[in-house]
C-alpha positions as CSV (number, residue, x, y, z in Angstrom):
1,X,77.1,3.4,13.8
2,X,76.8,0.1,11.7
3,X,80.0,-0.8,9.8
4,X,81.1,-3.1,7.2
5,X,82.8,-6.4,8.1
6,X,86.1,-6.9,6.6
7,X,84.7,-9.4,4.1
8,X,82.1,-7.0,3.0
9,X,85.1,-4.4,2.4
10,X,86.9,-7.0,0.3
11,X,84.0,-7.8,-1.8
12,X,83.5,-3.9,-2.4
13,X,87.2,-3.6,-3.3
14,X,87.0,-6.8,-5.4
15,X,83.9,-5.5,-7.6
16,X,85.3,-2.0,-8.1
17,X,89.0,-3.4,-9.0
18,X,87.2,-5.7,-11.5
19,X,85.3,-2.9,-13.0
20,X,88.4,-0.9,-13.3
21,X,90.2,-3.7,-14.7
22,X,87.6,-4.0,-17.1
23,X,87.7,-0.5,-18.3
24,X,91.4,-1.0,-18.9
25,X,91.0,-4.0,-20.9
26,X,88.6,-3.0,-23.2
27,X,89.6,0.7,-23.7
28,X,90.9,1.2,-27.4
29,X,93.8,3.6,-26.3
30,X,97.3,2.8,-25.2
31,X,96.7,5.2,-22.4
32,X,95.7,3.8,-19.2
33,X,92.2,5.0,-17.8
34,X,92.7,6.7,-14.6
35,X,90.8,5.5,-11.6
36,X,87.6,7.4,-11.3
37,X,85.1,6.3,-8.8
38,X,82.4,8.0,-10.1
39,X,82.6,6.1,-13.5
40,X,83.3,3.1,-11.8
41,X,80.3,3.6,-9.5
42,X,77.8,4.1,-12.6
43,X,79.1,1.3,-14.2
44,X,78.8,-0.9,-11.0
45,X,75.2,0.4,-10.7
46,X,74.5,-0.9,-14.2
47,X,75.9,-4.2,-13.5
48,X,74.1,-4.4,-10.2
49,X,70.8,-3.8,-12.1
50,X,71.3,-6.9,-14.7
51,X,72.8,-9.1,-11.9
52,X,70.1,-8.2,-9.1
53,X,67.0,-7.2,-10.8
54,X,67.0,-8.3,-14.4
55,X,68.5,-12.0,-14.2
56,X,67.9,-12.2,-10.5
57,X,71.4,-14.0,-9.8
58,X,71.8,-12.8,-6.4
59,X,70.7,-9.8,-3.8
60,X,71.8,-6.4,-3.8
61,X,73.8,-7.1,-0.5
62,X,75.9,-9.9,-1.6
63,X,76.8,-8.2,-5.0
64,X,77.9,-4.9,-3.4
65,X,77.8,-4.7,0.4
66,X,76.8,-1.2,1.8
67,X,75.5,-0.1,5.3
68,X,72.1,1.3,5.7
69,X,71.9,4.1,8.3
């Protein structure tokens, strides 16, 4: 079984937390947005599209590392 390195896991955490923070900061409500990994993953995929496919700024594994099983 292939596992992510500590650095890859840190990168995943960084991206997910940055997206969550973005949600908190742009919310027009005073209420805190609850952590929702489904929502974060949806936004992450949209950001990945722009960075990887449209703007060609990076590759998919650099943006958000994952295992290929």
